[in-house]
C-alpha positions as CSV (number, residue, x, y, z in Angstrom):
1,M,129.8,140.1,98.0
2,D,126.8,141.7,98.9
3,T,123.3,140.6,97.4
4,E,121.9,144.0,97.5
5,L,124.0,144.9,95.1
6,L,123.5,141.7,92.9
7,K,119.4,143.0,93.4
8,T,120.2,145.8,92.1
9,F,122.2,145.4,89.2
10,L,119.5,143.2,88.3
11,E,116.9,145.5,88.6
12,V,118.9,147.5,86.2
13,S,119.1,145.0,83.9
14,R,115.6,144.4,83.6
15,T,113.9,148.1,83.9
16,R,116.7,149.5,82.1
17,H,116.5,152.8,83.6
18,F,118.1,154.0,87.4
19,G,114.8,156.0,87.8
20,R,112.5,153.0,87.3
21,A,115.1,150.6,89.2
22,A,114.8,153.5,92.0
23,E,111.6,152.8,92.3
24,A,111.3,149.5,92.0
25,L,113.9,149.3,95.2
26,Y,112.4,151.6,97.3
27,L,115.7,153.8,96.2
28,T,117.1,157.1,95.5
29,Q,118.1,157.0,92.0
30,S,121.5,158.2,94.0
31,A,121.7,155.1,96.3
32,V,120.9,153.0,93.0
33,S,124.0,154.3,90.0
34,F,126.2,153.9,93.6
35,R,125.6,150.6,93.8
36,I,126.4,149.8,90.5
37,R,129.6,151.6,90.6
38,Q,130.7,149.9,93.8
39,L,129.8,146.2,91.8
40,E,131.7,147.6,89.2
41,N,134.1,148.3,91.6
42,Q,134.3,145.1,92.7
43,L,134.6,143.1,89.4
44,G,136.7,145.2,87.5
45,V,134.0,146.0,84.9
46,N,131.7,148.4,83.4
47,L,128.3,146.1,83.7
48,F,126.4,149.6,81.7
49,T,126.8,151.8,78.7
50,R,125.0,154.8,80.1
51,H,123.8,157.2,77.2
52,R,121.1,159.4,78.8
53,N,117.6,157.2,78.8
54,N,119.5,154.5,76.4
55,I,120.8,151.8,79.4
56,R,122.6,148.7,78.0
57,L,124.4,145.8,79.6
58,T,127.5,145.8,78.2
59,A,129.4,141.9,77.4
60,A,130.4,142.0,81.2
61,G,127.5,142.1,82.2
62,E,125.7,139.7,80.3
63,K,128.4,137.5,81.4
64,L,127.0,138.4,85.1
65,L,123.0,138.2,84.3
66,P,122.8,134.6,84.9
67,Y,124.8,134.0,87.6
68,A,123.2,137.0,89.4
69,E,120.2,135.6,89.1
70,T,121.4,132.1,90.2
71,L,123.2,133.3,93.2
72,M,119.8,135.6,94.2
73,N,117.4,132.8,93.5
74,T,120.2,131.0,96.2
75,W,120.1,133.4,98.4
76,Q,116.1,133.2,98.7
77,A,116.3,129.7,98.8
78,A,118.5,129.2,101.7
79,R,116.9,132.2,103.6
80,K,113.5,130.6,103.3
81,E,115.2,127.0,104.9
82,V,117.1,128.8,107.4
83,A,113.8,131.2,108.6
84,H,111.7,127.0,108.0
85,T,114.4,125.6,110.3
86,S,113.9,128.5,113.5
87,R,110.6,127.8,113.7
88,H,110.3,124.2,113.6
89,N,112.3,121.4,115.1
90,E,112.7,118.5,112.9
91,F,112.3,114.8,113.4
92,S,112.2,111.8,110.6
93,I,110.6,109.0,111.1
94,G,111.7,106.1,108.8
95,A,109.4,102.6,108.8
96,S,108.2,100.7,107.0
97,A,105.2,100.7,104.5
98,S,102.9,98.2,105.8
99,L,104.2,99.3,109.5
100,W,102.6,103.2,109.0
101,E,99.5,102.2,107.3
102,C,98.8,99.3,110.1
103,M,99.6,101.2,113.4
104,L,102.1,104.1,113.2
105,N,100.0,106.6,111.3
106,G,97.7,106.6,114.4
107,W,100.7,107.2,116.6
108,L,102.0,110.2,114.3
109,G,98.5,111.7,115.5
110,R,98.9,111.2,119.1
111,L,102.1,112.4,118.5
112,Y,100.8,115.3,117.3
113,Q,98.0,115.7,120.2
114,S,100.9,115.5,122.8
115,Q,102.6,118.7,121.3
116,E,102.8,121.6,123.1
117,P,101.7,124.5,120.2
118,Q,105.4,126.6,121.1
119,N,107.9,123.5,120.3
120,G,106.4,123.1,116.7
121,L,107.9,120.2,116.2
122,Q,107.3,118.9,112.2
123,F,107.4,115.7,111.5
124,E,108.9,113.7,108.4
125,A,107.3,110.4,108.4
126,R,109.6,108.2,105.9
127,I,109.0,105.2,103.6
128,A,111.4,103.0,103.0
129,Q,112.8,98.6,103.2
130,R,114.7,98.7,106.3
131,Q,117.9,97.8,104.8
132,S,117.7,101.6,103.4
133,L,116.5,103.1,106.2
134,V,119.0,101.2,108.7
135,K,121.8,103.4,106.2
136,Q,119.8,106.8,106.2
137,L,120.1,106.1,110.2
138,H,123.7,105.6,110.0
139,E,124.4,108.3,108.1
140,R,122.4,111.0,110.4
141,Q,119.7,111.8,108.0
142,L,116.9,110.1,109.7
143,D,116.7,110.5,113.4
144,L,114.4,106.8,114.1
145,L,113.4,103.9,113.5
146,I,110.5,102.1,114.2
147,T,111.1,97.9,112.4
148,T,110.4,94.4,113.4
149,E,113.9,93.6,113.9
150,A,116.2,94.8,116.3
151,P,119.8,96.5,116.4
152,K,122.5,94.5,115.1
153,M,125.2,97.5,114.8
154,D,127.0,98.4,118.0
155,E,126.5,102.1,117.9
156,F,121.7,102.1,117.8
157,S,120.2,102.0,120.8
158,S,116.9,100.5,120.6
159,Q,113.6,100.3,123.1
160,L,111.2,97.1,122.4
161,L,107.5,98.9,122.2
162,G,105.5,95.8,122.3
163,Y,104.6,93.2,120.5
164,F,102.2,92.9,117.7
165,T,100.2,89.5,116.4
166,L,100.2,88.3,112.9
167,A,97.3,86.0,111.4
168,L,96.7,85.2,107.7
169,Y,93.3,86.6,106.3
170,C,91.7,86.2,102.8
171,A,88.3,87.5,101.6
172,S,86.3,84.4,102.4
173,P,85.3,82.7,105.3
174,S,86.1,78.7,106.2
175,T,88.7,79.2,103.4
176,M,91.9,76.7,103.5
177,K,95.3,77.2,102.7
178,E,95.4,75.0,100.3
179,A,92.4,77.7,98.6
180,L,94.4,80.0,98.2
181,N,97.0,82.2,96.1
182,Y,99.6,83.2,98.9
183,L,100.4,87.0,98.2
184,R,103.7,87.9,100.5
185,L,103.8,91.2,102.7
186,E,107.2,92.1,103.2
187,W,107.6,92.0,107.2
188,G,111.4,91.7,107.1
189,P,114.2,89.2,106.4
190,D,113.7,87.3,109.4
191,F,110.2,86.5,108.8
192,Q,110.7,85.1,105.9
193,Q,113.5,83.1,107.3
194,N,109.4,81.8,109.4
195,E,107.4,81.7,106.4
196,V,108.8,78.2,104.5
197,G,106.9,76.7,107.3
198,L,103.9,78.6,107.6
199,I,103.0,77.9,103.9
200,A,103.2,75.3,101.3
201,A,106.6,74.5,100.1
202,D,106.3,75.2,97.0
203,E,104.0,78.1,97.0
204,V,104.7,81.0,94.6
205,P,103.6,84.1,95.5
206,V,101.4,86.2,93.0
207,L,101.7,89.4,94.2
208,T,105.1,90.7,96.7
209,T,104.1,94.1,98.7
210,S,105.4,96.0,101.7
211,S,102.4,97.5,101.2
212,A,98.8,96.2,103.8
213,E,96.8,98.5,102.0
214,L,98.0,97.3,98.5
215,A,98.2,93.7,99.8
216,R,94.3,94.3,101.1
217,Q,92.5,95.1,98.7
218,Q,94.0,92.5,96.4
219,L,92.7,89.4,99.1
220,H,88.9,89.6,96.6
221,A,90.6,89.8,93.1
222,L,93.7,87.3,93.4
223,N,91.6,84.7,95.6
224,G,94.3,85.5,97.6
225,C,95.9,85.0,101.5
226,T,98.5,87.1,103.3
227,W,99.7,88.2,106.8
228,L,98.4,91.1,108.0
229,P,98.2,92.3,112.2
230,T,94.9,91.5,114.3
231,R,93.8,94.5,115.1
232,W,94.1,96.5,111.7
233,A,92.8,93.6,109.9
234,K,89.3,94.0,112.6
235,E,88.8,97.2,112.1
236,K,88.9,97.1,108.4
237,G,86.2,94.4,108.6
238,G,85.8,92.0,105.9
239,L,88.4,89.4,105.9
240,H,88.5,86.2,107.6
241,T,91.4,84.3,109.0
242,V,92.6,81.1,106.9
243,A,90.7,78.0,108.4
244,D,94.1,75.8,109.0
245,S,96.6,78.7,109.8
246,A,97.8,79.9,113.3
247,T,99.0,83.4,114.3
248,L,102.2,85.1,114.6
249,S,104.0,87.5,117.5
250,R,106.1,90.1,116.4
251,P,108.7,92.3,118.0
252,L,108.3,96.3,117.2
253,Y,111.6,97.9,118.2
254,A,112.8,101.9,118.3
255,I,116.3,102.2,117.0
256,W,118.2,105.4,117.0
257,L,121.5,106.4,117.2
258,Q,123.6,106.2,120.5
259,N,125.1,109.6,120.5
260,S,122.1,110.6,118.4
261,D,122.3,114.8,119.6
262,K,117.9,113.8,120.0
263,H,118.3,111.6,122.7
264,T,116.2,113.3,125.0
265,L,113.7,113.8,123.0
266,I,113.1,110.4,120.9
267,K,112.9,109.7,124.7
268,D,110.2,111.6,125.4
269,L,108.4,110.4,122.2
270,L,108.2,106.8,123.0
271,K,106.4,107.5,125.9
272,I,103.1,108.0,123.7
273,D,102.8,104.1,123.3
274,V,103.2,102.9,119.6
275,L,100.8,99.7,119.9
276,E,97.7,101.8,122.2
277,E,95.0,99.6,121.9
């Protein structure tokens, strides 16, 4: 069905006047009448009763009205979305909140700076738990995953981006672990397996979160400690390493589908150092 016919039908139903509808659509009155007749012929019903200046919708016209409005709204949305896609190459990157806050935010800025204006890349920074992002990657709803764990599925390709250091931080200097409450910041299932040997066996976290920024802000109020990337913690300032704690080295991986149609783009983007000093 020609959307111009529906557009004309909606304008006539709004103005209840062929002449005013013609003015609004920048058409002649005869063109408006012709379009309405075309639509009526396609549907096999009369849509308007015509009595000189008294134009009204028939019962069939009343039934068509909400469908016509929905179809036109959908068509306009589709046109907008298609035009938007044609202007931009969309690329989605997924990671946990902590990774975005501590290291990927700066990388995203460098990605934009490295782009030529004519390329028009539009990035989506997606925040979710790792298992959700892996599912999205598998279903082609995500282009690239940045995570601390290597992929466990054969259909994924990966690249080791480097390592970063975690240390146990608190808000006060020279404080021992036993004097602090533990705030668990989620760094992945494999980290939690090692976490048992890093804190007291009976330690129950007073807070569990995926946000490094949230955990950092709660350290003083909760008299707590949490594992944070050393470089990020130093940039934030006001944090102190727990006196009787160690440091940990964590890997960072980029993961994508082996048969991704954006494979070349992914390799180009990963040339921009994620863990740049």
